[in-house]
Every structure is written in C-alpha cells, then in structure tokens.
C-alpha positions in Angstrom: -3.3 19.9 1.7 -5.6 17.4 -0.1 -6.6 14.1 1.4 -5.1 12.1 -1.5 -1.7 12.2 -3.1 0.3 9.9 -5.3 3.9 9.3 -6.6 4.8 7.2 -9.6 8.3 5.8 -10.1 9.3 4.1 -13.4 11.3 1.1 -12.1 12.4 0.0 -15.5 14.2 3.4 -16.1 15.0 4.1 -12.5 13.4 7.5 -12.4 10.2 9.4 -11.6 7.4 9.0 -14.1 6.7 12.6 -15.2 3.6 13.6 -17.1 1.2 10.8 -16.2 -2.4 12.0 -16.1 -4.2 10.9 -12.9 -7.9 10.9 -12.2 -9.5 10.6 -8.8 -13.1 9.4 -8.6 -15.5 8.1 -6.0 -16.8 4.6 -6.8 -20.5 4.1 -6.6 -23.7 4.4 -8.5 -23.2 6.7 -10.1 -19.4 7.1 -10.1 -18.4 10.7 -9.2 -15.4 12.4 -10.7 -13.4 14.3 -8.0 -10.2 15.7 -9.5 -7.5 15.4 -12.2 -3.8 15.9 -11.9 -0.5 15.2 -13.7 2.7 13.8 -12.2 5.4 16.5 -11.9 9.2 16.1 -12.6 9.5 14.2 -9.3 6.6 11.8 -10.3 4.3 13.3 -7.7 0.8 14.7 -7.6 0.7 16.2 -4.2 -2.6 18.1 -4.4 -5.2 15.7 -5.8 -8.7 16.8 -4.8 -10.1 18.6 -1.9 -8.9 18.7 1.7 -11.9 16.7 2.9 -13.4 13.7 1.4 -16.2 11.6 3.0 -15.5 8.0 3.8 -16.1 5.6 0.9 -14.4 3.7 -1.9 -12.3 5.7 -4.3 -10.4 5.0 -7.5 -7.1 6.5 -8.9 -6.7 5.9 -12.6 -3.3 6.5 -14.2 -3.0 7.0 -18.0 0.1 4.9 -18.5 -0.3 4.3 -22.3 0.5 7.9 -23.1 3.5 7.9 -20.7 5.0 4.8 -22.2 4.4 6.0 -25.8 6.3 9.2 -24.9 9.2 7.2 -23.6 9.2 4.9 -26.6 8.4 1.9 -24.6 6.0 -0.9 -25.5 3.7 -1.6 -22.5 1.1 -4.2 -21.5 -1.1 -2.0 -19.3 -2.7 1.0 -21.0 -3.9 2.3 -17.6 -3.5 1.5 -14.0 -6.6 1.6 -11.8 -6.4 1.4 -8.0 -9.4 1.2 -5.8 -9.0 2.0 -2.1 -11.2 2.5 1.0 -11.0 5.9 2.6 -12.2 5.2 6.2 -10.8 8.2 8.1 -11.6 11.6 6.5 -9.1 13.3 8.7 -6.2 11.1 7.5 -3.9 11.7 4.5 -3.9 8.9 1.9 -0.7 8.6 -0.2 -0.8 5.9 -2.9 2.6 5.4 -4.5 2.9 3.3 -7.7 6.0 1.4 -8.8 5.6 1.1 -12.6 7.3 -0.9 -15.4 6.1 -1.9 -18.8 4.7 -5.3 -17.7 4.0 -4.9 -14.0 3.0 -2.4 -11.3 2.7 -2.4 -7.6 1.2 -0.1 -5.1 0.9 0.4 -1.3 -0.4 2.9 1.2 2.5 5.3 1.8 3.0 8.0 4.3 
C-alpha cells in the first residue's frame, strides 16, 4: 500500500468525481515528481506513489478543469493544489477533497 491516497467527491452533483488526474510531488528546490494517478469510478486513487516516502512537504495537484469540462460545468478553479507535511513515514496519509465548481475543502482522512 502506498503512503498517500486520495478521494474526490463532487458535492454539487452528489457523486464521486471520476477521471480526475492527480499528481504527487515533493516540494523543495528542486521540486520532485513522485507519481501520477487518476480517480476511479469511486473517486479514489488508492495507490499513489511508493510505500515509503521520507519526511517532508508534499503537494497533490488535481486537474479539475478537465473534469468540469467533461461534466459540462463552468468552474472557477482550473486545478486544486494541496500541500501537506508528511512527518511520520510509517503512517498512511489520506487526503479527501470535497469539490464543487466554486469551492473545495480537504482534510486528513483515515
């Protein structure tokens, strides 16, 4: 199991957000690309990157413009970018996103 996973729910449609491209990168100089994934029919990317990541700051970037274009929805945010601190390399980090055309929220899930 990878250290990082995510789940995107489209709160405006009341369903999982399928087909969103997600990128995981380590933040720093230089930034380091780690992995790519795409949300499945349940809105999840359960295996994003390696099993072990060193402590540090990471970024998840969600390509929301393409998703909203496919659903025929005008949207304000062309992408969602979330930076988070990975302090415990033995822990699992799940970052859900609740998404709508004009807002989003996230939290550390389980």
